[in-house]
N, C-alpha and C positions, 0 to 999 in steps of 0.2 A: 504494500500500500504506500502511495506517495505521501510526502509530508502534507500536501494540500488536502489529499483525501482523508488523512487522519484528522486534520482540522475540521473538515466538514462533518465527519463522523462524530466528533466530540462537540460540535457547536450547539449551543442552546438557543441562540437568537441570531437569525439571518435576515438581512434586508436585500431585496432585489429591486433594482431601478430599471424601469422601462416605461417611459412616459410618452406613449405613442397611441395610434388609433387601432381600431379593431383588427384589421388584417395583420398589422405588425405584431399585435399581442398574440394572435393565434399562431404565428410563426415561432413564438417563444415557448409554446406548450411542450414540445419535445424536450427542450432544455430544462423546463420546470419539472418534468417527470424524472429526468436524470438527477436533478438536484434533490428531489424528495427521496429518491431511492438511496442516494449517498448520505442523506442527513434525515433519516426517518423520525428522529426524536426532536428535531429543531422546530422552533416557532418561526415560521417564515412569513415575512411582511412584504407585500408588494407596494412599491412606491410608484405611482403612475398618475395619469390624467384623471380628473374627477369622475368621468364616466366609467372608469375601469373598476369602480367598486363592485359593479354587477359582474364584471369578469372574475374578480376574486371570489365572489359568492358562488359563481358557477363552478369554479375549480377549488372548492373548499378543501378537497383532499390534498391539494398541492400547496395552497396558500392559506395561511391562518388568519391574516387580517390585512388591512389596507390603509395606506396613508396617501392623501392627495398631494401631488407635487404642485407648488404654487407658480412655477414657471420661472423664466429668466432669459437673459440674453443668450442667443444661440439655440433656443428651444421654440421654434415657431409654432409647433403644435400646441404648446402650453400657453404661449403669449407672454407679455411682460409681467413681471412680478411686482407686487406691492412690498415695500421695504419691511413693514411691520409683519406681514404674512410670511415673508422669507425668514426673518429672524425667528419667528415662532416655530416655523417648520424645522429649521436646523436645530433649534434648542430641543424640540420634541424628539427628533431623531437621536440626538446625543443622549437624551435621558433614557433611551431604551437600552443603553449599555450593550450594544451589539457585539457579538463575537466576530461576525463576518458580514461584509457588504459586497454585493456582486453587481457590477455594472453590465447590464445586458441591453443598454440603450443604443449603442453604436460604437463607432471607431474612436471616440474621444477626441481631444483630451478634456473638453468641457464636461462631458458626461462623467468622466472619471473624477474630475475635481468635485463635482456634486457629491459623488459617493464618498470621497475622502472626508467631506465635511460631516458625514454621519457619525464620525468618531469611532468606527469599529476597530477592533484589534487587528483585523486583517482585511485587506481590500483586494478584490480580484476583478479583472475586466479586460478591456482592449486598449491598445494603443495604435496610432496610425501606422499602416503598413509602410515600411521603408524608412521610418524615422528611427534614428539611433539616439536613445535618451542619454543624458549625461550620467544618470545613475540607473543602470538596468534594474528592472523590477520583475522578478520571476513570476509575480502574480498577474502580470499584464501580457496578454497574447497579441501579437501583431494581427491586425484586422484581416481576416482571410477573404480578400476581395473576389476571388474566383468561385466561391461557393454560393449556392442558394442561401437565402436568409436563414432558414431553419438550421441548415448545416453549419452556418457561421457561428450561431449561438451554441450549438452542440459541440463545436470545436473547442470552445472555452471550457465547457464542462469536462470534456475529455482531457484537456490540458490539466485540469484540476484532479484527475483521477476518478471522475464520475462518468462512466460510459453511458451511452444512449440506452434507454429502455425501449424507445420507439423512435423511428426517424420521421414520422409524420404526425401532424396535429390530430387531436380528437376534440370532440365537442359533446359533453354529456347532455343527453336529451331526457327530459322528465315527462311524467304523465301529463302534467298541466300544459307542457309545450305542445304535445300532440292534440290535446283537447282544444286548445286555442286554434291550431291550424285546421282541424276538422270543422270547427264552428265557422271559420272563415269560408271554407269550401261550401258548406251548406248555405251560408248567407248569400253567396254569389252564384249558387247552383253550378258549381264547377265539379267536373268528374276527374278525380286524381289520375285515372288511367290514361287520360288525354291531356293532362295538365302540363303546360310550359310556363315557367316564370320568366319574365323579362325584368331586368333591373338596369335602367338606363343611366342611373346616377353614378357619380364619383365625386369625392371631395374637391379634387382639382379639375377644372374644366378641360384642361389638356388631356385628361385621362378618359374623356367621354367620347364614344362614338356618336355620330350625329343623330338627333332625335327623329328626323324624317326617315332615316334608314332603319332605326328600330321599328318605326311604324310600318314600313314596307314589309319587314320580316314578320311582324305580328299579323298583318293582314293576310299574308300568304299562308301562314300556319293555321289561322282560323278557317280560311277557305278549304284547307286540307282536312279539316275536322278536329283540330286541336282546340282546347280551351286555353286562353291566354290570360294570365293575371300579371299586372305590372306592379312591382314592389318598390318601396323607397321609404326613406325617412320623412317625417313631416316637413323638413326643410326642403325636400325635393318635390313637393306637391306641384309647383309650377312647371318643373321639367316634365313630370309625368303627364300633366295635362297638355303640355306641348306635344308630346308623343301622341297622345290620344287625338289631338286636334288634326294631326296629319293622317289619321286612319280612316278607312272606309268601313271597316268592320267594328264590332263592339268588343272591347277588352275590359275586363274588370280592373279596378284600381284597389290595391291594398295599402296605399300610402297611409302611414300612421296607424294602421289597424293591427299591427303585431308587435309584440315584444321581441327582443333578440332571440329568445328561445322559441317563440312561436314562429318566427321567420325561419329559423333553422329547421324546425319540424316540417314546415311547409315545403322547403326545398327537398327534404328527405322523402316526402310523399310524392313529389312531382316527377314527371318523366325527364325533364331537362330544365336547367337554368341557362339563360343567355344573358351575359352581363359584361361590364367593363372589368378591367384589372383593378379591383377595389376590394374593400373588406368582405363583401358578400361572396366573392369568389373563394376566399379563404374559408368562409363558413361552409360553403358547399364541399370544399375539399375535406374539411374536418368531419363532416357527417357522411362523407362518401356519396354525395348526391351528384349525378352526372351533370356536367356543365360545359358550356362553350364560352370561352373568355375571349373578348375582343380587346387586345392589349394595345392601347394607344399611349405612346410617349414613355412608358415605363421601361425598366430594365427587365426584360422577359426572363432571362436566365436566373436572375435573382429572385423574382417574385412569382413566377408561374407555378401552378400546382405540379407536384412531382409525377403523379400518375397521368401520363399523357394518353392513356386509353379512356379512362373515366372522365378526364378533363381535357378537352381539346382547346388549343390556343391558336388564334389567328392574329397575325401581326405583320405590318409592313415595316420596312427597315430603312427609312431615309437616313442620311449621314448625320443628322442632328440628334439622333436618338442614342441613349436616353437623355431626357431633359428634365429640368425642374421648373420650367416656365409655367406660370399660372394661366397666362394667355399666350397662345402660340404666335410668334412674330413672323412666321413664314408660310402660313396657309394651311397648317394642320395636315400635312401630308400623311402622317401615320394613321389618321382617321380616314382621310379621303381615299387612300389606296386600298382599304379593306371594303370590298363591294358587298352589296346586298346578296348578289348571286353566290359569292363565296360563303357568306354566313349561312344562307339557306342550305347550300350543299352540305356544309359541316353539320348543321342542325339535323337534317334528315339522316345523315350518316350515323349520328349519335342516337337518334330516336329509334332507329331500326337495327342497331348493332347488338346482337345477342351477348357479345362479350361485355359490353358496357353494363347491361342490366344484370348480368351474372355477377360482375364485380360489385355492383351496388347492392344486390340482394344479400351478399355475404358480409355487409357492414354490420358492426354491433349496433343494437337498438335497445331502447328501454324495454324492460320485460313485458310491459303491457302495450307496446306500440302496435298499431294496426298492421297486419300482414298485407302483402301485395294483393291477396285475393279479396280483401275487404272492399266492399263498395261504400259509398258515402252513406247510403241508407242503413246498412247493417252495422256500421260503426257507431250509430247513434243509440243502439239498443243497450 
């Protein structure tokens, strides 16, 4: 056992810092499994964005409690920090008398400096790849830029002597999640055996395929006999209505009608999800729901789902890719060059591929989840 592994095994109080959005957090789940296996006795605290309290509650077997990160310079997801809130945050973290703090946020060094201020006896994390520090720190791993995101985080745990338990994320589904999803299907008179979910939103506009093209895909699928429901957060209501305004057929809107768990269960029940490269694509991967991801602007090799049979990815590759532009300055080629025809071809291939649905049917489910043979009617009894 390595010295770091011995530290983890004996640690009583551990903090993990990852203050990011849903998809980023799901990519960290395999690393959290590895950490819990290496430190089964520890009280593990997640430090993240305020929304992530529900993430911690969902993964209560991996994470014991939650502290909201107040933000600061260099953390655009969290926004600017209030000086009093920042002081209180760090004082609270130091009062926890942590044995270990782990920086799973990114390549550092700002992230690592945040974690150092927690006052833990030992700090582990990442340092920028190719940078030679003045004082080498064996607890910091050079950021493994060539790996997918989940594998990058697992590399740190492996470096600490905590090998992977699973290489792919999971998402625990509960009875109430399925009940919520089935209620939504009944409300909109949707048949799960013909159900396709469309999710046209993404936090960054440059990550969104065009609304009129989502509309054309939805129209064609509906004419082919599928039921289409468009999902999104309440903040995406206008975007979803824009998609529907371009449509000739009727698609149901589930905007703001599901919790995170209910959305995950809805995806698990559907035949296919068609979406951008955003958080919902990682939810689909975690529940092993078949998906077609239209990846605009993002780093496909870093963020795309690992199982390319269950999850198909379409992407154009202009030389400016990947980018972090909020608004594309060059005409949004990466969205323009993915055609409706390509998306429909890939969608039909996934919908009628027996290997896709065989893989999906083998995914773990809640003990009382409806089976594939259940109809909407008999699931209400």
